[in-house]
C-alpha positions in Angstrom: -7.3 -16.4 75.3 -5.8 -19.0 77.6 -5.8 -22.5 76.1 -7.2 -24.1 79.2 -10.2 -21.6 79.1 -10.9 -22.8 75.6 -10.4 -26.4 76.7 -13.1 -26.0 79.4 -15.4 -24.4 76.9 -15.1 -27.4 74.6 -15.6 -29.9 77.5 -18.7 -28.0 78.7 -20.3 -27.9 75.2 -19.4 -31.2 73.6 -19.9 -34.8 74.8 -17.4 -37.7 74.5 -14.2 -35.7 74.4 -11.1 -37.6 75.2 -7.8 -35.9 75.9 -6.6 -36.7 72.4 -9.8 -35.4 70.8 -9.5 -32.2 72.9 -5.9 -31.7 71.7 -7.0 -31.9 68.1 -10.0 -29.6 68.5 -7.8 -27.0 70.2 -5.2 -27.4 67.4 -7.9 -26.8 64.7 -9.1 -23.7 66.5 -5.6 -22.4 66.6 -4.8 -23.3 63.0 -8.0 -21.9 61.5 -8.0 -18.8 63.6 -4.4 -18.1 62.4 -5.6 -18.6 58.8 -8.4 -16.2 59.4 -6.0 -13.7 61.1 -8.1 -13.9 64.3 -5.5 -14.8 67.0 -7.4 -16.8 69.5 -4.9 -19.4 70.9 -1.3 -18.3 71.4 0.1 -21.3 73.2 2.4 -23.6 71.1 1.7 -27.1 70.0 4.4 -29.8 69.7 4.6 -32.5 67.0 3.8 -35.8 68.7 3.3 -39.2 67.2 -0.5 -38.9 67.1 -0.6 -35.2 66.0 -0.2 -31.8 67.6 -0.2 -31.6 71.4 -0.2 -28.6 73.7 1.8 -29.6 76.8 -0.2 -27.6 79.3 -3.5 -29.3 78.2 -1.7 -32.7 78.1 -0.5 -32.3 81.7 -4.0 -31.2 82.9 -5.9 -34.2 81.4 -3.4 -37.0 80.9 -4.9 -38.8 83.9 -7.9 -39.6 81.7 -5.9 -41.7 79.3 -7.8 -42.5 76.2 -11.3 -42.3 77.6 -13.8 -39.4 77.8 -12.9 -36.7 80.2 -15.6 -37.5 82.8 -16.6 -34.2 84.3 -17.7 -30.7 83.4 -15.7 -27.7 84.3 -17.4 -24.6 85.6 -14.8 -22.3 84.1 -16.0 -19.0 82.6 -15.6 -18.4 78.9 -14.0 -15.1 78.5 -15.5 -13.9 75.2 -18.7 -11.9 74.5 -21.6 -14.1 73.4 -21.8 -12.8 69.8 -18.2 -11.8 69.3 -16.4 -12.6 66.1 -13.9 -14.7 68.0 -16.6 -16.8 69.7 -18.5 -17.2 66.4 -15.2 -18.4 64.8 -14.6 -20.9 67.6 -18.1 -22.2 67.5 -17.9 -22.6 63.7 -14.6 -24.5 63.8 -15.8 -26.8 66.6 -19.1 -27.5 64.8 -17.0 -28.7 61.8 -14.6 -30.9 63.7 -16.3 -32.1 66.9 -18.4 -34.8 65.1 -15.1 -36.7 64.3 -13.6 -39.1 66.7 -10.1 -38.7 68.1 -8.4 -41.1 65.7 -10.0 -39.5 62.7 -8.9 -36.1 63.9 -5.4 -37.3 64.5 -5.3 -38.8 61.0 -6.5 -35.5 59.5 -3.8 -33.5 61.3 -1.2 -35.7 59.7 -2.4 -34.5 56.3 -2.1 -30.8 57.1 0.8 -28.7 55.9 1.8 -27.5 59.4 2.2 -31.1 60.5 4.2 -32.0 57.4 6.6 -29.1 57.9 
């Protein structure tokens, strides 16, 4: 799955998502799908000061700064409604979306991939 498709899915289904929060949610989808051996996101993340960042997503939404991304994106989500991949994505997002960007950033700094 293309990372921007997943980003649009997140933006269309969750409120108050800043660019930083979006990055962290995408990172957690990638990390947990790798742990579960369900490769969903293939694009790389870089180690930045406030946690993992995908450059393509950064470039797309950097104009929003630290505020909520203010619009919806009518991009199609390319997974079947009840597929294992979609259910995995939804589960991961339900777990992490309630946290704000700063909390998510702090959480990523405690993860083994960040430390290594």
